[in-house]
N, C-alpha and C positions, 0 to 999 in steps of 0.2 A: 712530356713531364713535366712533373711538378717540382717548383723550386724547393729546394732545402736551405736552411739557413743553418748556419754551426757554428759558436759560440765557443771564445775560451776566455774564460772569468778570472783575471789573473788578482795579485793583488796591487797592479797600481793602474792596469788598463783593463778593459772590457774591447773584446775584438770579433768583431760578425764580420761572419761573410755568406752571398747567396751561390747557389750551386744549381743547375739544371741541363742535366741530360751529359754527365761528365766535364764542363765546362765554368769556371768561377766568374759569375757575373758583374758582384759586386764587393767590395770589402769595406768596412770601415773600424776605426780605432780611437776608441774615446777615452780622454783621460778618469780615470778611478781609481782616487787613492782609497781603497776598499779600509784599509786600517781604521780611515775614521769613521767610519759606520755605513751598514745595509742602506741607508737613505743613499747612499752617494752611488752606487750599485741601481736602485733603482731610478737615479736620475740620470747615469748615463742611457740605461735602455729605453726613457724615455725619448733622449738624444738619434737612436737609431729605432726609434718606431716607424717611420718611412720606408723599411727596410724590414723587418720582424715583420709588419704585415702584407707584406707580399709573399713568404711562403705561406706554405702547407706543411711542412715538415719540419722538425726540429731537435739538434744535437748538441750538444755541449762537453766541453773540458773544462777543466779547472787547474789553477797552482794559486787558486787565492786562499786555500785551505791554512795555507801557511802563515797567512799576512798575523801582525801580534792581534786584530779583534778577538780571535777564538783562543781557548784556553789549549786545547790541543787539534792536530788534525783531523781527527774523525767527527771530533763536534763542527768543523769547519765545514766540511764535506757533506753534513749532515745539513747545518743552516741553509748554504748555500743551492744545496740540490731542492728543499724546500723553497727557498727562495724564488728558482727556475722555474719550478714548477707553476706557483704562484704567476709570474707573467706570463709564463710560455704556455703554461696548459699541460694536464695529466700524462699527456701520450710522451711529453718531452725522453729524447733518448739520450743517455748520460755514458758518456764515454768510459769505461770500465779496462784499460791496460790489454794486457794478453787477451783477455775476456770481448774483449770489444767492444760492444754495445748493450746496454742493462736498461731496466725501468728503475726508477725513480724508489720502487723496496727492492730491488736489489743491490742499489746502488747503498740504499740504508743498510742493507745486512754486511755489506764488505766494504767500506769506506776505505779500508788500504789500497784497493785497485784504483779507485776515483782520483786520489790526492797524487797530485802531480806526475801523471802519466801521459800530459798534451803530449810528451815527446813520443810516446809510441804511434800516436795517431799521427804522425808528421811524417814518420819513418814507415810504418805500415804502408801510407800512399805511395812513397820512394820506393817501397820495393814492389810493390802492386804496377809501377807506370815504367821504373827502371832496372829493377835486378838486384844488380851491385851498386854500392854506393858509399859514402861518407857523408852522411848526413852532418853539418854544422849549423845551428843554428843560435846567432849571435844574437839576444835580444838586448833592454834594455840595461838588465842587470846581472843577466847570466848567460853565459852559453854552453847548449846541449852538444854534445860530440859522441854520434851514433850511427857504427857498424851497418851497415846492410847488407846480404848475402843470401843469394838463392832465390830472391825477392821476398825476404824476411827480413824484421830487424833483430842482431842476433848483441842486446847490452850484455854486460855482463852484471849489472846491477838495473835494480827496478826500483827502487828508493832515490830518494835524495842522496840521504847519507851512505847509502853504501855508494852510490855513482860519484860523490865527491872521493872517495876512497879508488874508487876506477879510472881517473880523471874524465867518465863521462860526463861531469857535469862541472864546469867552473863559473864559480863565483865573481864572474868578469861582465862588464856589458858595455854599452856601447854609448850609453847616457850617463845613469843612475849611478854609476858605483863610485864611490867617493876616491877621489887621488890616491889617498894613502891605504887602500887596499890593494893599490895595483902593485907599488912597490914602495919599500923601506925608505930608498934615499935617490937622490939626482944629482946630478953635477949642474951645480949652477954657477955661471961665470967664473969656468975651469976648477970649480972647486965641489966636491961631493960633499953632499950635505942631507940629514934626515928631512923627513917630511913632517909637518905638524897633525896629528891624529885628530881631526875634530869638525867634519865634513863639511871643512869650510869651501871646498870645490868640487864639484863632480867630474868623470871623464867629460861628457858635455862641455864645459867649460876647455876642457884640453883639444877637445877636436875642432870648436867654436875660435879660439887664437889660430889653431894650423888650418883654416880655409876649409875643413875636410868634413863639417858638419851639415847635411840638408836642412833645410831652413826648417821643414814640416817634422824632424825628425826628434826633438825635445818638446813635449807636450806637457811638462812637469814644472811647478817653480822651483827657481832657483834656490840654491842652500841658504843666501842670505834673504830671499824672499824681494830680490830688486830685478833689474832688468838683466836679457841677455844681450847687449851690445856686448863689441871686444872690448871696449873700455871695461864695461861691467864684469867680463869673464873674467881680465887677468888682471883686477882688482884682486878678485875671489881665488885665484890660480897663486896671484903672489902673497894672499894669507896663507897657502898651504904649506908656504916655503919660509913663513914667517918675517915676510916683507910687506911693503909695498910698493904698490905698482911703479911709483917716482922713483922704485930706488935702482933700476934698470929701465936699460933700453926696449923697445916690444922685441927685437932681435933676439935679447939673451932668455926672454920669457918663452920666445916661441922656437929656442934651443930645447928649453928643459923639458916645455910640452911634448916636444918630438920624442924627446928619449920616453917619456914617462909611455905616450903611444905605442913606440918600441916595444917595449920592456911590456906591454899589456897582449899585444900579436905575437910574443915568444913565448908568455905563459900559452895559450891558446894553442898555438904549434907543437911545443914541448907535450902537452896534454892529447894533442892528434897524432902525435909521434907515437908515444906512451899505448894508445888506443889501440893503434895499427898494430903494433908489437903486439899484443894480445890476442888480436881477431885481426890476421892479413885478411886482404884483401886484393882480387887479382889489381894489377900495376897501372891495368887502364880503367880501374873503375872510378867515375868521377868523385870528386867533391858535389853537394848539392848546399848549394848558398840559402840560407832562410834567413830572418832576421832582421830587424831594421838595422843590423851591421851589417847588411850579405853584401857591402860594397868593397870591405874591408875583408871578408871571407874571399872573396873573388882573387885578390892579391894574393891573400895566402896559399891557396890551390897552384898557385906557381912554384911557390918554395915547395911546397910537398909533391912536385914534380907529376900532379894528375889534372886533368881537366875539368871546368866548371860547369856546373851546371846551376843555372837560376832557379828556386820552389817553383815562382810565377810561371814561366813558363812549362815547367815538367804541369802544374796545373790546370793547363790550358786557359790561363786568363785571358780575358779579352784585352784590348789596347791600353784601353783607360784602367784599368785596376792590375794588371801586372805584376807591375811593384809594390803595392801593398798587399797581394795574394803572396809575396813573398817574404813581406817583413812580418804577413799575419798567418804564417803556414799552419799553427795547430787548427784553428778555425775553419779555415781553407778546407784540410785536411780532413776533419769531422763533417761536415760538411759533404764533402764527396765519398766518405766511404759512408756514410747513411745512403746515399741514394743507392748505394749496390747492395747494402746490406740489414 
């Protein structure tokens, strides 16, 4: 069979996957701060030319239309579709949510179905390969929570605005979230205090302090444009509490970081319970863990009293790309779906 490439064009990353005969062969994520200009996307595509050149078919989904580069989502969709066509060719297929794939012309005519529907691609593949499940995709910035029943995604919302209201979208992620968006206050040295909301530190710093951040999970610049050592992460984190790192012992900073990490996962768990209340699933329907924070979702599945499957296994990823197939689920999903659609 022909090799198919799938792309997920986000506001912070370009994700690329290759599929053939129902298997995921290769996956790559490139940091792509799209808000800085379309040339960033061109540069990211140049870095994956060795992969895209192997593909005979191309399929894409996106969330990048939400970034500050564009005045509105529809303009973002149309601009990104045009850029994809110029790079990948006129036969590139665009994911259009409930309609599944369409042409560039159809995407231009109906951009609302293109905008930020990558979660439906992932959930559609889960439905085809599993039947019932709760997809939880924890990315760098957001977490998607999508029920899948009888082989089909059944979210109550289709747009970001509605999904935020239904708890199917939670704006918290594994690396890029400002710690002050996770919680308003934290216990520090036995005293509850507020956090400074100034993007002084990100959740990546929190998990780095805890020793729980994989070395390859955070590929963007830090809040202060400095390094990613434990000392530098602690300095940023201390600043978010209005302190310098020398004001306390490392164990004090770790205790505060642990509390913030626990509050983040508590918020995701509460959102999952709300989704399951509105859309009940069989008690043995598993959690499908996806995204850069999939390891945290595997732990969360135990608290939800459900078995867990990782998306990379569900997507038949080869041994060397199964982890990144889990982390880049929408790109993998559109590649595999495009093979059979």
